[in-house]
N, C-alpha and C positions, 0 to 999 in steps of 0.2 A: 537569159544571159547569166553566165557564171561569173560571180564577182565576190569580193571581200564583203563579209556580213551576210551573204545569201545563205540559203539552206541546202542541205542534202539529207538523205535518209539512210540510216544504218540500222538494221534489224527493226525496222518500222518506227524508229524514233527520229525526230527532227534534230539535226546537228548543224553547226555553223562553220561555214567556210571562213578561214582566217585571212587567206590571201591567195592570189593567183599570180604565179611568177613564171618567167621564162628561164629555162636552164639549157644552155647549149642549143638554143632554137626550138626546144620542146616546151609545151605548156604544162604546168602542174598546178593542181589545187593543193593548198596546204592547210592543215588543221592540227590539233593536238593529237598525239598518238595514244594517250591513255584511254580513249574511248573505244579503241579497236582491240581485238585479240591479237592481230599481227598482220604481216604482209600477206596479200592475197585475199583479205576480207573484201566482201562485195558490198557495194553501196550504190545508191541511186542519186544522181545529180542531173537536174534539168531533163528528167525523163530518160536518161541513159544509164544503163548498168555498167559500172566501172569496178576496178579492183584497186586496193591500196598497193601502190608500186614499191614504196620504200618506208620503213620505219627507222627514225633516228632517235633511239631510246635516250641517248645522252641529253637530248634537247627537248624530249616530249613532242617531237614533230612527226607527222605522217604526210607523205606526198602521194598524190594520185595523179598519174599521167592522164592528160586530157586529149581527146581526138583534135587534130590540127584544124578541122573544119568546124569546130563548135564556136559559138559566140561567147567571147570572154572580155572582161575589162581587167587589164593588168593592174595590179595594185601598186600605188605609189608608196614607197617606203621612206621613212625619215627617222632621224635620231630623236630620242626622247629628250625633253627639257625637264630637268629636275624641279620639283616644287612648283610645277605649273599644272593647271587643270587638264584633264583628258576625259574622253568619253569611250565607253564600250558600246558598240553598236551591233545589232543583228536584226533579223526580220521581225522580231517580236518586241524588242525593247531597246531603250537607250539608258545606260547607267553612268552617272557622273562619278569621277574619282580624281585623285591627285597623284601625280608621280612623286613618291617620297624619295626614292633612290633609283639610279639607273646604272647598272653594272654592264660589263661587256656582253653578258648573255642573258641576264635577267633584269626585269623591272619590278620594283616593289611599289605597290599601289595602296592608297588609303581610301576607304569608302565611308560614306555616312552609313551608320549601322542600320538604319531603316531601309536602305536601298542597296542590297548586296547582290552580287551575281549568284545565280542558282546553277545547279548541275547542268542544265541544258545550255548554259552560256559558255561552257568550255570551248575554247578555240576562237571565240569572238574577237574581232580586231579591236585593238585599243588605238584611238586616234588622238592626235594633237594637230590642230591647224588643217584638218581634213585629210591628213596622211597617216598611214599605219605606222605606229612605233612599236607594236608588239601584239602578241596573241595571248588572250587570257588562258591561264593554266590551272590555277588553284586559288582558294580562299581559306582564310582562318576566320571562322565566324566570331569566336570570342574576342578577337583583336580588331575586327573589321579591316583586315589587311588582305592583300592579294598578291599573287605573283603572276607575271606575264613573261613570255619568251620574247626577248628583244628582237627587233627587226634587224639588228646587227647579224644575227644568225642566218636570217634569210638572205641578206646581201652577201654573206660569206658563201652561201651555196651558189649564188649567181656568178660569183667571181671565178 
Protein backbone atom coordinates (compact mmCIF):
# COMPACT_ATOMS: atom_id res chain seq x y z
CA UNK A 1 0.00 0.00 0.00
CA UNK A 2 1.28 3.48 -0.90
CA UNK A 3 1.03 5.82 2.07
CA UNK A 4 2.66 8.69 3.92
CA UNK A 5 5.94 7.57 5.52
CA UNK A 6 6.31 4.63 3.13
CA UNK A 7 9.24 4.08 0.80
CA UNK A 8 10.01 4.37 -2.87
CA UNK A 9 13.29 3.90 -4.72
CA UNK A 10 15.10 6.39 -6.91
CA UNK A 11 18.44 5.48 -8.50
CA UNK A 12 18.61 2.48 -6.17
CA UNK A 13 18.24 4.53 -2.97
CA UNK A 14 15.38 4.33 -0.50
CA UNK A 15 13.40 7.57 -0.32
CA UNK A 16 10.32 8.55 1.68
CA UNK A 17 6.76 9.30 0.59
CA UNK A 18 5.63 12.48 2.32
CA UNK A 19 1.94 12.31 1.46
CA UNK A 20 -0.64 10.82 -0.88
CA UNK A 21 -3.20 13.37 -2.07
CA UNK A 22 -6.07 13.60 -4.52
CA UNK A 23 -6.03 16.43 -7.07
CA UNK A 24 -9.06 16.79 -9.34
CA UNK A 25 -9.91 13.13 -8.77
CA UNK A 26 -6.39 11.86 -9.55
CA UNK A 27 -4.03 10.34 -6.99
CA UNK A 28 -0.53 11.72 -6.44
CA UNK A 29 2.41 10.77 -4.28
CA UNK A 30 4.22 13.82 -2.88
CA UNK A 31 7.80 14.16 -1.64
CA UNK A 32 10.59 16.75 -1.74
CA UNK A 33 11.91 17.72 -5.17
CA UNK A 34 15.57 18.26 -4.21
CA UNK A 35 16.22 14.52 -4.37
CA UNK A 36 15.36 14.40 -8.10
CA UNK A 37 17.05 15.75 -11.21
CA UNK A 38 13.70 16.84 -12.63
CA UNK A 39 10.33 16.05 -14.17
CA UNK A 40 10.29 12.67 -15.91
CA UNK A 41 12.74 11.01 -13.51
CA UNK A 42 11.91 7.34 -13.00
CA UNK A 43 11.23 5.80 -9.61
CA UNK A 44 9.86 2.56 -8.22
CA UNK A 45 7.01 2.53 -5.72
CA UNK A 46 5.18 -0.58 -4.58
CA UNK A 47 6.84 -2.54 -7.41
CA UNK A 48 5.61 -0.11 -10.11
CA UNK A 49 7.86 1.96 -12.37
CA UNK A 50 6.54 5.53 -12.38
CA UNK A 51 7.81 8.97 -13.40
CA UNK A 52 7.88 12.30 -11.59
CA UNK A 53 4.90 14.17 -13.01
CA UNK A 54 5.55 17.67 -11.70
CA UNK A 55 8.26 19.60 -9.87
CA UNK A 56 7.23 22.64 -7.81
CA UNK A 57 10.69 24.15 -7.22
CA UNK A 58 9.33 27.16 -5.30
CA UNK A 59 8.09 24.76 -2.62
CA UNK A 60 10.65 21.90 -2.95
CA UNK A 61 7.84 19.50 -3.88
CA UNK A 62 7.64 16.70 -6.43
CA UNK A 63 4.39 15.03 -7.48
CA UNK A 64 4.11 11.59 -9.05
CA UNK A 65 0.76 10.57 -10.56
CA UNK A 66 -0.36 7.17 -9.31
CA UNK A 67 -2.44 4.65 -11.27
CA UNK A 68 -6.11 4.78 -10.26
CA UNK A 69 -6.16 1.06 -9.44
CA UNK A 70 -3.30 1.04 -6.92
CA UNK A 71 -3.90 0.68 -3.20
CA UNK A 72 -3.30 3.95 -1.36
CA UNK A 73 -4.04 5.58 1.95
CA UNK A 74 -4.93 9.25 1.45
CA UNK A 75 -2.98 11.43 3.87
CA UNK A 76 -4.86 13.39 6.53
CA UNK A 77 -3.46 16.93 6.59
CA UNK A 78 -3.64 19.33 9.53
CA UNK A 79 -2.28 22.73 10.56
CA UNK A 80 0.80 22.81 12.78
CA UNK A 81 0.50 23.87 16.41
CA UNK A 82 3.46 26.03 17.40
CA UNK A 83 5.59 25.13 20.42
CA UNK A 84 4.14 21.63 20.50
CA UNK A 85 5.80 18.26 20.05
CA UNK A 86 5.83 16.56 16.65
CA UNK A 87 7.35 13.42 15.14
CA UNK A 88 8.98 12.66 11.81
CA UNK A 89 8.11 9.14 10.72
CA UNK A 90 9.29 6.87 7.92
CA UNK A 91 9.82 3.14 7.38
CA UNK A 92 13.15 3.23 9.19
CA UNK A 93 12.81 5.56 12.15
CA UNK A 94 10.88 8.01 14.30
CA UNK A 95 12.47 11.36 15.19
CA UNK A 96 11.00 13.60 17.87
CA UNK A 97 11.00 17.36 17.42
CA UNK A 98 9.16 20.53 18.38
CA UNK A 99 7.47 23.03 16.05
CA UNK A 100 9.27 26.28 16.87
CA UNK A 101 7.47 28.45 14.32
CA UNK A 102 4.79 27.79 11.69
CA UNK A 103 4.55 30.14 8.71
CA UNK A 104 2.23 30.00 5.72
CA UNK A 105 4.55 27.73 3.71
CA UNK A 106 7.30 26.57 6.09
CA UNK A 107 7.60 25.00 9.53
CA UNK A 108 10.68 25.55 11.65
CA UNK A 109 11.56 22.55 13.80
CA UNK A 110 13.86 22.10 16.78
CA UNK A 111 15.58 18.75 17.43
CA UNK A 112 17.58 17.15 20.18
CA UNK A 113 21.10 17.37 18.76
CA UNK A 114 21.70 13.65 19.35
CA UNK A 115 18.67 12.64 17.22
CA UNK A 116 18.69 14.60 13.98
CA UNK A 117 17.20 13.75 10.58
CA UNK A 118 19.67 12.29 8.08
CA UNK A 119 19.82 12.75 4.28
CA UNK A 120 17.54 9.73 3.67
CA UNK A 121 14.87 11.34 5.86
CA UNK A 122 14.14 14.12 3.35
CA UNK A 123 10.47 14.14 2.42
CA UNK A 124 9.38 12.28 5.55
CA UNK A 125 6.04 13.39 6.98
CA UNK A 126 5.99 15.54 10.11
CA UNK A 127 3.02 14.62 12.32
CA UNK A 128 1.12 16.10 15.23
CA UNK A 129 -1.83 14.16 16.63
CA UNK A 130 -1.40 11.48 13.95
CA UNK A 131 -1.98 13.93 11.07
CA UNK A 132 0.60 15.29 8.63
CA UNK A 133 1.50 18.94 9.22
CA UNK A 134 4.45 19.08 6.84
CA UNK A 135 7.24 17.31 4.90
CA UNK A 136 10.84 17.36 6.13
CA UNK A 137 13.01 19.40 3.77
CA UNK A 138 16.34 20.33 5.36
CA UNK A 139 18.34 20.56 8.59
CA UNK A 140 21.11 22.71 9.96
CA UNK A 141 23.31 20.45 12.04
CA UNK A 142 25.13 23.17 13.98
CA UNK A 143 21.87 24.65 15.32
CA UNK A 144 19.84 21.40 15.58
CA UNK A 145 17.06 23.09 13.60
CA UNK A 146 15.15 21.97 10.53
CA UNK A 147 12.72 23.22 7.92
CA UNK A 148 9.62 21.40 6.71
CA UNK A 149 7.21 22.30 3.92
CA UNK A 150 3.85 23.14 5.50
CA UNK A 151 0.77 21.03 4.81
CA UNK A 152 -0.85 24.37 3.86
CA UNK A 153 0.97 24.11 0.52
CA UNK A 154 -0.46 20.63 -0.11
CA UNK A 155 -3.96 21.77 0.80
CA UNK A 156 -3.54 24.69 -1.60
CA UNK A 157 -2.83 22.22 -4.40
CA UNK A 158 -6.01 20.29 -3.60
CA UNK A 159 -8.19 23.40 -3.64
